[in-house]
Backbone as numpy.savetxt, mean C-alpha at the origin, in Angstrom:
# Nx Ny Nz CAx CAy CAz Cx Cy Cz
-39.42 -39.81 -10.71 -38.55 -39.34 -9.61 -37.06 -39.79 -9.82
-36.91 -41.04 -10.30 -35.56 -41.55 -10.64 -34.89 -40.79 -11.76
-35.73 -40.31 -12.64 -35.13 -39.66 -13.79 -34.65 -38.29 -13.39
-35.36 -37.67 -12.51 -34.99 -36.28 -11.93 -33.72 -36.42 -11.26
-33.56 -37.48 -10.39 -32.32 -37.70 -9.58 -31.14 -37.93 -10.54
-31.40 -38.72 -11.60 -30.29 -38.98 -12.58 -29.86 -37.76 -13.25
-30.88 -36.89 -13.66 -30.57 -35.72 -14.29 -29.73 -34.70 -13.40
-30.08 -34.57 -12.09 -29.39 -33.74 -11.18 -27.95 -34.27 -10.98
-27.80 -35.64 -10.90 -26.49 -36.14 -10.72 -25.59 -35.87 -11.91
-26.13 -35.92 -13.12 -25.33 -35.59 -14.37 -24.97 -34.17 -14.29
-25.88 -33.24 -13.93 -25.51 -31.83 -13.90 -24.36 -31.61 -12.86
-24.48 -32.19 -11.74 -23.43 -32.04 -10.67 -22.06 -32.62 -11.20
-22.10 -33.69 -11.95 -20.94 -34.28 -12.47 -20.39 -33.37 -13.55
-21.11 -32.86 -14.36 -20.69 -31.95 -15.43 -20.01 -30.65 -14.85
-20.77 -30.09 -13.88 -20.20 -28.91 -13.12 -18.80 -29.26 -12.44
-18.75 -30.42 -11.88 -17.48 -30.90 -11.24 -16.33 -31.01 -12.26
-16.64 -31.55 -13.41 -15.65 -31.67 -14.43 -15.19 -30.32 -14.94
-16.12 -29.40 -15.14 -15.80 -28.04 -15.54 -14.92 -27.40 -14.55
-15.34 -27.40 -13.25 -14.53 -26.84 -12.16 -13.18 -27.41 -12.07
-13.04 -28.73 -12.25 -11.79 -29.36 -12.20 -10.81 -28.88 -13.35
-11.41 -28.79 -14.54 -10.67 -28.33 -15.71 -10.17 -26.88 -15.57
-10.96 -26.03 -14.80 -10.60 -24.65 -14.61 -9.68 -24.53 -13.42
-9.39 -25.53 -12.71 -8.47 -25.52 -11.63 -9.04 -25.15 -10.24
-10.33 -25.24 -10.19 -11.01 -24.87 -9.00 -10.91 -26.09 -7.99
-10.33 -25.82 -6.79 -10.18 -26.87 -5.83 -11.00 -26.47 -4.59
-11.82 -27.40 -4.19 -12.64 -27.21 -2.97 -12.20 -28.26 -1.95
-11.86 -27.77 -0.72 -11.38 -28.53 0.32 -12.18 -28.17 1.51
-12.89 -29.08 2.15 -13.68 -28.84 3.33 -13.17 -29.72 4.47
-12.76 -29.13 5.54 -12.34 -29.84 6.72 -13.17 -29.49 7.84
-14.16 -30.22 8.18 -15.06 -29.91 9.25 -14.49 -29.81 10.65
-13.43 -30.57 10.83 -12.81 -30.68 12.22 -11.92 -29.50 12.52
-11.49 -28.78 11.48 -10.58 -27.63 11.76 -11.34 -26.37 12.32
-10.83 -25.80 13.37 -11.44 -24.53 13.98 -10.65 -23.38 13.31
-11.36 -22.27 13.05 -10.69 -21.15 12.51 -9.94 -20.41 13.56
-8.85 -19.83 13.14 -8.06 -18.88 14.11 -8.72 -17.53 14.00
-8.80 -16.86 15.11 -9.34 -15.57 15.18 -8.22 -14.53 15.31
-8.12 -13.53 14.45 -7.02 -12.60 14.52 -7.55 -11.34 15.02
-7.01 -10.86 16.18 -7.42 -9.65 16.73 -6.08 -8.77 17.07
-6.07 -7.60 16.61 -4.96 -6.64 16.86 -3.64 -7.28 16.43
-3.65 -7.91 15.28 -2.41 -8.51 14.68 -1.75 -9.54 15.49
-2.58 -10.25 16.44 -1.97 -11.30 17.18 -2.99 -12.51 16.97
-2.54 -13.64 17.00 -3.40 -14.85 16.76 -3.86 -15.34 18.20
-5.18 -15.29 18.20 -5.93 -15.70 19.42 -6.59 -17.08 19.12
-6.65 -17.98 20.19 -7.25 -19.27 19.94 -8.77 -19.02 19.82
-9.51 -20.06 19.12 -10.92 -19.88 18.99 -11.57 -19.77 20.35
-12.67 -19.17 20.45 -13.37 -18.87 21.74 -13.88 -20.17 22.31
-14.24 -21.17 21.48 -14.76 -22.37 22.04 -13.74 -23.29 22.81
-12.45 -23.02 22.62 -11.40 -23.88 23.19 -11.38 -23.52 24.65
-11.00 -24.50 25.37 -10.84 -24.34 26.88 -9.38 -23.79 27.11
-9.34 -22.86 27.97 -7.99 -22.36 28.29 -7.58 -22.73 29.61
-6.34 -23.13 29.86 -5.74 -23.47 31.16 -5.58 -22.22 32.00
-5.76 -22.37 33.34 -5.45 -21.34 34.25 -3.98 -20.98 34.17
-3.62 -19.72 34.56 -2.19 -19.33 34.43 -1.26 -20.25 35.24
-1.80 -20.87 36.32 -0.99 -21.74 37.16 -0.55 -23.06 36.47
-1.36 -23.47 35.43 -1.05 -24.67 34.72 -0.13 -24.51 33.46
0.10 -23.25 33.12 0.91 -23.09 31.86 2.34 -23.23 32.26
3.15 -23.57 31.27 4.56 -23.73 31.58 5.39 -22.56 31.08
4.84 -21.70 30.25 5.58 -20.56 29.74 5.59 -19.49 30.82
6.75 -18.77 30.87 6.77 -17.78 31.89 5.95 -16.55 31.47
5.48 -15.73 32.50 4.56 -14.59 32.03 5.35 -13.58 31.30
4.71 -12.92 30.29 5.38 -11.95 29.48 4.99 -10.51 29.90
5.90 -9.62 29.70 5.59 -8.22 30.01 4.76 -7.60 28.92
3.51 -7.21 29.26 2.54 -6.64 28.30 2.89 -5.31 27.82
3.79 -4.63 28.55 4.17 -3.24 28.13 5.21 -3.23 26.95
5.92 -4.36 26.81 6.86 -4.44 25.79 6.16 -4.78 24.46
6.53 -4.17 23.29 5.96 -4.65 22.03 6.37 -6.03 21.60
5.45 -6.81 21.20 5.85 -8.12 20.76 6.56 -7.97 19.37
7.43 -8.98 19.04 7.99 -8.85 17.66 7.12 -9.03 16.56
5.92 -9.64 16.72 4.94 -9.82 15.61 4.21 -8.55 15.34
3.94 -7.79 16.39 3.22 -6.51 16.18 3.93 -5.42 15.49
3.32 -4.70 14.52 4.11 -3.58 13.84 4.28 -2.45 14.87
5.46 -1.82 14.75 5.83 -0.76 15.62 5.04 0.56 15.07
4.53 1.37 16.06 3.89 2.62 15.60 5.00 3.56 15.10
4.61 4.49 14.05 5.64 5.36 13.56 6.19 6.28 14.53
7.49 6.58 14.45 8.09 7.56 15.36 7.75 8.92 14.97
7.80 9.94 15.85 7.50 11.32 15.54 8.63 11.85 14.59
9.76 11.31 14.56 10.91 11.72 13.74 10.80 11.08 12.31
10.01 10.06 12.19 9.90 9.48 10.83 9.26 10.53 9.85
9.84 10.61 8.66 9.33 11.54 7.66 7.89 11.06 7.11
7.09 12.06 6.83 5.75 11.71 6.24 5.91 11.24 4.84
5.20 10.13 4.49 5.29 9.50 3.20 4.03 9.81 2.45
4.19 10.23 1.14 3.10 10.55 0.33 3.03 9.54 -0.86
1.79 9.26 -1.43 1.64 8.44 -2.53 0.38 8.51 -3.16
0.28 8.08 -4.40 -0.94 7.90 -5.14 -0.74 6.75 -6.16
-1.53 6.71 -7.26 -1.43 5.51 -8.15 -0.18 5.55 -8.90
0.46 6.68 -9.14 1.62 6.78 -9.96 2.95 7.00 -9.18
2.82 7.53 -7.98 3.97 7.80 -7.15 3.81 7.18 -5.82
4.92 6.66 -5.35 4.91 6.04 -3.95 6.18 6.24 -3.15
6.09 6.08 -1.92 7.28 6.27 -0.99 7.92 7.61 -1.15
7.05 8.64 -1.43 7.66 9.97 -1.58 7.85 10.66 -0.26
9.11 11.09 0.02 9.46 11.77 1.25 10.28 12.96 0.94
10.08 13.94 1.84 10.85 15.31 1.68 11.86 15.25 2.80
13.00 15.80 2.50 14.13 16.09 3.55 14.85 17.34 3.13
15.63 17.89 4.09 16.33 19.14 3.87 17.89 18.87 4.19
18.69 19.49 3.24 20.13 19.29 3.44 20.78 20.42 2.67
21.69 21.18 3.36 22.52 22.30 2.84 21.65 23.27 2.05
20.60 23.74 2.68 19.70 24.72 1.98 18.94 24.31 0.86
18.82 22.93 0.67 18.06 22.40 -0.35 17.02 21.52 0.21
15.86 21.41 -0.58 14.77 20.41 -0.21 14.97 19.28 -1.22
15.05 18.10 -0.66 15.29 16.86 -1.47 13.94 16.05 -1.41
13.42 15.67 -2.60 12.29 14.83 -2.80 12.73 13.53 -3.31
12.45 12.48 -2.54 12.91 11.08 -3.07 11.73 10.23 -3.10
11.55 9.30 -4.04 10.50 8.47 -4.12 10.62 7.50 -5.30
9.40 6.91 -5.67 9.33 6.06 -6.83 8.17 6.48 -7.67
8.34 6.26 -9.04 7.27 6.61 -9.96 7.01 5.50 -10.91
5.79 5.24 -11.27 5.38 4.27 -12.26 4.58 5.01 -13.20
5.23 5.54 -14.34 4.59 6.40 -15.33 5.05 5.88 -16.75
4.26 6.30 -17.72 4.42 5.98 -19.07 5.83 6.52 -19.48
6.66 5.58 -20.04 8.04 5.95 -20.55 8.83 6.57 -19.44
8.44 6.44 -18.23 9.28 6.95 -17.10 9.35 8.37 -16.97
8.53 9.19 -17.69 8.60 10.70 -17.75 7.42 11.24 -16.91
7.79 12.09 -15.98 6.77 12.86 -15.23 7.24 14.28 -15.11
6.36 15.16 -14.57 6.65 16.60 -14.39 6.56 16.83 -12.92
7.20 17.86 -12.42 7.12 18.41 -11.12 7.17 19.90 -11.10
6.54 20.41 -10.04 6.56 21.91 -10.00 6.42 22.33 -8.53
7.00 23.49 -8.28 6.82 24.22 -6.99 5.86 25.37 -7.22
4.77 25.38 -6.49 3.75 26.33 -6.70 3.54 27.19 -5.37
3.04 28.37 -5.54 2.57 29.21 -4.42 1.54 30.19 -4.87
0.48 30.22 -4.21 -0.64 31.11 -4.47 -1.13 31.05 -6.00
-1.29 29.81 -6.39 -1.71 29.47 -7.74 -0.73 30.00 -8.82
0.55 30.19 -8.50 1.50 30.63 -9.48 2.66 29.52 -9.45
3.20 29.25 -10.66 4.26 28.27 -10.70 5.53 29.01 -10.58
6.30 28.52 -9.51 7.61 29.16 -9.24 8.70 28.34 -9.89
8.58 27.09 -10.05 9.62 26.24 -10.71 8.82 25.03 -11.33
9.14 24.79 -12.51 8.56 23.50 -13.16 9.65 22.90 -14.11
9.62 21.56 -14.03 10.60 20.86 -14.92 9.99 19.39 -15.01
10.84 18.54 -15.72 10.40 17.14 -15.85 11.58 16.29 -15.35
11.20 14.95 -15.25 12.25 14.02 -14.78 11.99 12.68 -15.47
13.04 11.85 -15.76 12.94 10.62 -16.33 13.49 9.51 -15.56
12.83 8.50 -15.38 13.33 7.28 -14.60 12.89 6.07 -15.33
12.92 4.94 -14.80 12.44 3.72 -15.50 10.89 3.78 -15.72
10.56 3.26 -16.90 9.19 3.34 -17.33 8.28 2.20 -16.79
7.02 2.42 -16.80 6.08 1.47 -16.31 6.26 0.17 -17.16
5.98 -0.97 -16.67 5.32 -1.26 -15.38 6.22 -1.29 -14.15
7.49 -1.09 -14.24 8.38 -1.04 -13.08 8.29 0.34 -12.28
8.65 0.30 -11.07 8.70 1.49 -10.34 10.13 1.96 -10.40
10.34 3.24 -10.89 11.62 3.77 -11.08 11.86 4.80 -9.87
13.13 4.74 -9.34 13.50 5.70 -8.31 13.75 7.05 -8.90
13.47 8.11 -8.04 13.80 9.42 -8.47 14.28 10.21 -7.23
15.09 11.22 -7.47 15.53 12.24 -6.47 15.57 13.54 -7.13
14.88 14.45 -6.53 14.79 15.86 -7.09 15.12 16.80 -5.93
15.95 17.83 -6.23 16.19 18.75 -5.19 16.06 20.23 -5.74
15.71 21.11 -4.94 15.60 22.47 -5.27 15.90 23.39 -4.04
16.16 24.64 -4.34 16.52 25.62 -3.29 15.33 25.73 -2.27
15.76 25.79 -1.03 14.77 25.88 0.10 14.03 27.23 0.16
14.68 28.23 -0.48 14.08 29.64 -0.48 12.79 29.70 -1.33
12.60 28.70 -2.27 11.38 28.62 -3.12 10.25 28.25 -2.30
10.44 27.60 -1.15 9.33 27.05 -0.32 8.92 28.05 0.78
9.51 29.24 0.81 9.14 30.12 1.90 7.93 30.98 1.65
7.35 30.88 0.55 6.08 31.66 0.26 4.94 31.04 0.91
3.89 31.71 1.23 2.72 31.24 1.80 1.93 30.32 0.90
1.64 29.16 1.41 0.87 28.19 0.63 1.68 27.38 -0.43
3.07 27.46 -0.23 3.88 26.75 -1.22 3.63 25.19 -1.14
3.72 24.62 -2.34 3.49 23.15 -2.50 4.32 22.67 -3.57
4.72 21.33 -3.40 5.44 20.60 -4.47 4.44 19.67 -5.10
4.50 19.62 -6.45 3.51 18.81 -7.20 4.30 17.80 -8.08
3.86 16.58 -8.04 4.29 15.49 -8.95 3.13 15.25 -9.80
3.24 15.14 -11.12 2.14 14.87 -11.99 2.65 14.33 -13.41
1.62 13.96 -14.19 1.86 13.47 -15.52 0.89 14.20 -16.42
1.33 14.63 -17.64 0.46 15.23 -18.60 -0.26 14.09 -19.32
-1.61 14.30 -19.44 -2.39 13.33 -20.19 -2.02 13.27 -21.70
-1.85 12.12 -22.27 -1.63 12.00 -23.72 -2.92 12.39 -24.48
-4.04 12.19 -23.82 -5.38 12.38 -24.45 -5.68 13.88 -24.62
-5.49 14.70 -23.53 -5.91 16.09 -23.69 -4.96 17.13 -23.22
-3.77 16.63 -22.62 -2.75 17.53 -22.08 -2.97 18.00 -20.72
-4.04 17.51 -20.06 -4.27 17.96 -18.75 -3.41 17.23 -17.75
-3.30 17.82 -16.52 -2.51 17.18 -15.43 -3.36 15.99 -14.89
-2.60 14.83 -14.77 -3.26 13.68 -14.19 -2.34 13.05 -13.07
-2.91 12.21 -12.24 -2.22 11.71 -11.11 -1.32 12.67 -10.26
-1.99 13.85 -10.01 -1.27 14.89 -9.34 -1.07 14.51 -7.84
0.13 14.56 -7.39 0.43 14.36 -5.90 0.96 15.70 -5.40
0.19 16.31 -4.56 0.53 17.58 -4.00 1.05 17.47 -2.64
2.18 18.02 -2.36 2.88 17.97 -1.04 3.07 19.37 -0.45
2.42 19.74 0.63 2.61 21.08 1.13 4.06 21.18 1.68
4.56 22.43 1.49 5.99 22.66 1.82 6.08 23.46 3.14
4.98 23.95 3.77 5.03 24.59 5.01 4.35 23.79 6.07
């Protein structure tokens, strides 16, 4: 029996040395109660006793006003943001008869293609170069608004595959 206990103690000691050498830190605090997060606000644990409102010193808050910690809901005037693995923060806007597409791309050598399509036909196609991966490079592309008037018109951002030449990481944005 003593030999088994000694063997187990050696195994625990060896595992402890390995964990320490790998930088694994274990900290257990039994007295600490976890904080419960509900709807982006910190709530006290349920087992804590709460004081009645008459005993609190803080003035009552207006629950109709958004708290500074809570994220604000998007406004109806905020532009829609599109993204995928290679493109992010892509937004469309209009100015002086042009459609402007702004965003960021993280693509090989910073080169990607874009196209305006309608009814499975390519109306406009070109390429753009920005900073190459691994950084996110900013881009701004503009084209005439009249190209988007066709039924089913869409704007595509994509990369050609070096392996087989197919389109990859396609981000399609409807123009109507």
